[in-house]
C-alpha positions in Angstrom: -61.6 58.9 119.9 -65.2 59.7 119.0 -67.3 62.2 121.0 -70.3 60.9 123.0 -73.2 60.0 120.8 -71.2 59.7 117.5 -70.1 56.7 115.6 -66.5 55.6 116.4 -64.0 56.6 113.7 -61.7 53.8 112.4 -58.0 54.2 112.9 -55.8 55.6 110.2 -54.2 52.2 109.6 -57.6 50.9 108.5 -58.4 53.6 106.0 -58.0 53.7 102.2 -56.6 56.5 100.1 -59.2 59.3 100.6 -60.0 63.0 100.1 -60.5 65.8 102.6 -59.8 69.5 102.8 -57.7 71.9 104.9 -55.6 75.1 104.9 -57.8 76.9 107.4 -57.3 77.6 111.1 -60.6 77.8 112.8 -62.6 74.5 112.6 -66.1 76.1 112.8 -69.1 73.9 112.6 -70.0 75.7 109.3 -66.6 75.1 107.7 -66.5 71.4 108.9 -70.0 70.7 107.6 -69.0 72.2 104.2 -66.1 69.7 104.1 -68.5 66.9 104.9 -70.9 68.1 102.3 -68.2 67.8 99.7 -67.6 64.2 100.6 -64.5 64.9 102.6 -63.5 62.6 105.4 -60.5 64.4 107.1 -59.2 67.9 107.6 -55.8 69.5 108.1 -55.5 72.7 110.1 -53.0 75.3 109.0 -51.9 77.3 112.0 -49.5 79.7 110.3 -51.3 82.8 111.6 -52.3 81.8 115.2 -49.7 84.2 116.7 -52.1 87.1 115.7 -53.0 88.7 119.0 -56.6 89.2 117.7 -57.1 85.6 116.8 -59.0 83.4 119.2 -59.3 79.8 117.9 -60.0 78.0 121.2 -63.2 78.0 123.2 -63.9 80.1 126.3 -61.5 82.9 124.9 -58.5 80.7 125.7 -55.7 82.2 123.6 -52.8 79.9 122.7 -50.3 82.1 120.9 -47.6 80.1 119.1 -45.3 83.1 119.3 -45.3 83.0 123.2 -43.2 81.0 125.5 -45.6 78.1 125.9 -46.6 75.3 123.6 -50.2 74.4 123.0 -51.7 72.6 125.9 -53.0 69.0 125.6 -56.5 70.2 126.5 -56.6 72.8 123.8 -55.3 70.3 121.1 -57.8 67.7 122.3 -60.6 70.2 122.0 -59.6 70.9 118.4 -59.7 67.2 117.6 -63.0 66.7 119.3 -64.6 69.7 117.5 -63.6 68.1 114.2 -64.9 64.6 115.2 -68.2 66.1 116.4 -68.9 66.8 112.7 -68.0 63.2 111.7 -64.5 64.1 110.4 -61.0 63.3 111.4 -58.3 65.8 112.4 -55.5 64.3 110.3 -52.8 66.8 110.9 -51.6 70.2 112.0 -49.3 71.9 109.5 -47.6 75.1 108.7 -47.1 76.7 112.1 -45.7 80.3 111.9 -42.2 80.8 110.5 -41.5 82.8 113.7 -42.2 79.7 115.8 -39.0 78.0 114.7 -37.2 80.5 112.5 -34.0 80.4 114.7 -34.1 76.6 114.4 -33.9 76.9 110.7 -31.3 79.6 110.6 -29.2 78.7 113.7 -30.2 81.9 115.6 -29.9 82.7 119.3 -33.3 81.4 120.2 -32.8 78.0 118.6 -32.8 75.7 121.6 -35.7 77.5 123.2 -37.7 77.2 120.1 -36.8 73.5 119.7 -38.0 73.0 123.3 -41.4 74.4 122.4 -41.6 72.3 119.3 -40.8 69.2 121.3 -43.5 70.1 123.8 -46.1 70.7 121.0 -45.3 67.4 119.5 -45.6 65.5 122.8 -48.9 67.3 123.5 -50.2 66.5 120.0 -49.5 62.8 120.6 -51.3 62.8 124.0 -54.2 64.7 122.4 -54.5 62.1 119.5 -53.4 64.3 116.6 -51.2 61.9 114.5 -49.3 64.2 112.1 -47.2 67.4 112.3 -46.6 68.9 108.8 -43.6 71.3 108.5 -41.5 73.1 106.0 -37.9 74.3 106.0 -38.3 77.6 104.2 -37.5 80.7 106.4 -38.3 82.9 103.4 -41.8 81.5 103.3 -44.0 81.0 100.1 -43.5 83.5 97.3 -45.9 84.6 94.6 -45.7 87.6 92.4 -49.3 88.2 91.2 -52.4 86.9 89.6 -53.4 86.0 86.0 -56.8 85.3 84.4 -57.5 81.6 83.6 -60.5 80.0 81.9 -63.8 81.8 82.3 -62.1 84.7 84.1 -61.0 82.6 87.1 -57.9 84.1 88.9 -54.7 82.0 89.4 -51.6 82.9 91.3 -48.3 83.2 89.6 -44.6 83.2 90.4 -42.2 84.9 88.1 -38.6 85.1 89.2 -38.0 88.3 87.1 -40.6 90.1 89.2 -39.7 88.6 92.6 -36.8 90.7 93.9 -35.3 87.3 94.9 -31.9 88.8 95.6 -33.1 91.2 98.2 -32.0 89.9 101.7 -34.9 88.8 103.9 -32.9 87.8 106.9 -30.0 90.3 107.1 -27.3 88.3 105.3 -26.6 85.5 102.8 -26.8 81.9 104.3 -25.0 79.0 102.8 -26.5 75.7 101.9 -24.1 74.0 104.3 -25.5 76.1 107.2 -29.1 75.1 106.3 -28.2 71.4 106.1 -26.4 71.5 109.4 -29.4 73.2 111.1 -31.8 70.7 109.5 -29.8 67.7 110.7 -29.6 69.2 114.2 -33.3 69.6 114.1 -33.9 66.0 113.1 -31.5 64.7 115.7 -33.4 66.6 118.4 -37.1 66.3 117.2 -37.3 62.8 115.6 -36.8 60.9 118.9 -39.5 63.0 120.5 -41.9 62.4 117.7 -41.3 58.6 117.7 -41.9 58.5 121.5 -45.1 60.6 121.1 -46.4 58.6 118.1 -46.5 61.7 115.9 -45.4 61.5 112.3 -43.4 64.4 110.8 -44.2 65.4 107.2 -41.9 67.6 105.2 -43.3 70.1 102.6 -41.2 71.2 99.6 -39.8 74.7 99.2 -42.4 76.8 97.4 -41.3 78.1 94.9 -38.4 75.6 94.6 -35.7 78.2 93.5 -32.1 77.6 94.5 -32.4 80.6 96.9 -34.7 83.4 97.8 -33.9 86.4 99.9 -30.4 85.2 100.5 -31.6 81.9 102.0 -31.2 78.5 100.2 -34.5 76.8 99.3 -33.2 73.4 100.6 -36.1 71.2 99.5 -36.2 72.2 95.9 -35.2 68.9 94.2 -35.4 65.1 94.3 -31.8 64.6 95.5 -32.2 66.9 98.6 -35.4 65.1 99.6 -33.5 61.7 99.3 -30.8 63.1 101.6 -33.4 64.3 104.2 -35.2 61.0 104.3 -32.0 58.9 104.5 -30.1 61.1 107.0 -32.1 59.6 109.9 -34.6 57.0 108.6 -37.7 56.6 110.8 -41.2 55.3 110.5 -42.3 58.7 111.9 -40.8 60.9 109.2 -41.9 61.2 105.6 -43.2 63.6 103.0 -46.1 66.0 102.7 -46.1 65.2 99.0 -47.2 68.6 97.5 -47.6 67.5 93.8 -47.8 71.2 92.8 -44.4 72.0 94.2 -42.9 68.9 92.6 -44.5 70.0 89.3 -42.9 73.4 89.8 -39.5 71.7 90.1 -39.9 69.9 86.8 -38.8 66.6 88.4 -40.1 63.3 87.0 -43.1 62.8 89.2 -43.6 59.2 88.4 -40.1 58.4 89.6 -40.7 60.6 92.7 -43.9 58.8 93.7 -42.5 55.4 93.0 -39.3 56.0 95.0 -40.9 57.5 98.1 -44.1 55.4 97.8 -42.2 52.2 97.8 -40.3 53.3 100.9 -43.7 54.1 102.6 -42.5 57.7 103.1 -45.6 59.5 101.6 -47.6 60.7 104.7 -50.3 62.8 102.8 -50.7 64.6 99.5 -51.4 68.2 98.5 -53.1 67.3 95.2 -52.7 70.3 92.8 -50.7 71.2 89.7 -49.2 74.2 87.9 -48.5 75.2 84.3 -44.8 75.8 83.7 -41.8 75.3 86.0 -39.5 77.6 87.9 -38.5 80.3 87.3 -42.1 80.9 86.1 -45.4 79.1 86.7 -49.1 79.6 87.3 -51.3 77.6 89.6 -54.0 76.5 87.2 -57.0 74.1 87.4 -56.0 70.5 88.2 -57.0 69.4 84.7 -54.9 72.0 82.9 -51.4 71.5 84.5 -48.1 69.8 83.7 -48.8 66.2 84.7 -51.4 63.5 84.0 -53.4 63.7 87.2 -55.2 60.4 86.7 -51.9 58.5 86.0 -50.4 60.0 89.2 -53.5 58.8 91.2 -53.1 55.4 89.8 -49.4 55.3 90.7 -50.2 56.4 94.3 -52.5 53.5 94.5 -50.0 51.1 92.9 -47.4 52.0 95.6 -50.0 51.3 98.3 -50.4 54.9 99.5 -53.4 54.9 101.8 -53.4 58.4 103.2 -55.2 61.7 102.8 -55.3 63.9 99.8 -56.4 67.5 99.9 -56.7 70.4 97.4 -53.8 72.7 97.9 -53.9 76.2 96.3 -56.8 76.4 93.9 -58.0 79.0 91.3 -60.3 81.8 92.7 -63.7 81.3 91.0 -66.6 83.7 90.6 -68.0 84.8 94.0 -65.3 82.8 95.8 -64.1 83.4 99.4 -60.6 84.0 100.7 -60.4 80.3 101.4 -61.4 79.6 97.7 -64.2 77.3 98.8 -65.6 77.2 95.3 -62.2 76.3 93.9 -61.7 73.7 96.5 -65.1 72.2 95.8 -64.1 71.8 92.1 -60.9 70.0 93.1 -62.4 67.8 95.7 -65.1 66.7 93.3 -62.5 66.1 90.5 -60.3 63.9 92.8 -63.3 62.0 94.1 -64.4 61.4 90.6 -61.0 60.1 89.6 -61.0 57.8 92.7 -64.4 56.4 91.7 -63.4 55.8 88.1 -60.2 54.1 89.3 -62.0 51.8 91.7 -64.6 51.0 89.1 -61.9 50.0 86.6 -60.2 47.8 89.2 -63.4 46.0 90.1 -64.1 44.9 86.5 
């Protein structure tokens, strides 16, 4: 729904493969205008820190803490969407809510059913507010990096090195088995997917990052091709698919062409984090998109070949000279690079 005085936005079903930006929480007019200036069409909001008691991301000082007992209200979510649309963009998804929001769901803890109830209410409210995608992960230990290295021209890139990670130090009090994590995940899907289907909200699963076998005593369930196949076939639904993080898949060392073809032909790629790394686990660095493991143009062509028509955003990017914490300069490079590849591909196709 467009706000008063703006042009109506087409439905997602009418849209082509396209580029946007994300991984921020507060959709200020300045940040949204910047995305628009880069040529982006959509944004994703990453809400992993909104349980910070000092953070106010809603108007009129309305605090909506995800660590509290209540889910986001429909009005608050609708306001987020309308703030984005007022700048001529689409709010494509909310992703990466705090681990604390559903940690007991992932680990089978005592607050599991209460946290599931809050997740269900959030998804219902997202549907009513017109936000179509809920991106999530299944990694209680979170994202791990071990430092920074210098890349071309002195840019800084993040690094994971298992030898420096203290990966065996328990993060959740004990060792968890893979069977436990699968049991908890399947229970989650049994409970959440019917709600998402009814609400018209698509769930998008992000890989474990880094895709080690385990970290902190907790299995990294979504670390390989076979485990993703199991997740997608356990309970098949038009409302469940992949947040295809190409960087994480590159970290795995899996055959990316086979991955894209398999899930693309099943119409299970919901949106794409378009980044790359150099190296694979147990050690990799998050380098510039044109210096990583895979052929980025060939992957873009393959996404088009399998009729992917969703959003692509820069994921983690190098930190460039005079950059901000959001790496707005690094993201500008990546957005421009992807838009250039798209333009070249469309030009080749029209000849």
